[in-house]
Residue, then its C-alpha position, 0 to 999 in steps of 0.5 A: m499500499t502506498r501512502t500519499d503525502t498530504a502536502t504534495g499529493r504524491a507518493p513518498a519517494n522510494a517507500e517501497r522496494r518493488y514496483e511494477v510498471t507498464r510501458a505506458e510509464l516509460p521511460l522509467s526514472c527513479p524516483s518516478p514523476a508520481m513521487a515526491l523528490w524533496n527527500s530523495h536521491p537524484r532522478v535516474y533513468l533506468p533501461i528496463e525494455a530489454t530485460g523486463s527489470a531494473t534496479c536503481p543504483y541509488c536506493g535499490a528499488v526494483y522495478v519490474l515491467k508488467d506488460 
């Protein structure tokens, strides 16, 4: 379950360790545009298309392509 920051209306950055994403959400970045950035690491774009999964080098979050 992802909480929403009441001040920003966005999910907190890096609150989970595993995220499922769809092709509609590409290009993939961590933190994603839906996450609050104020308490996170710099945005990094992750190549997920070739293997179907990617791990953020900053926070270790794992992203898995659903479709």
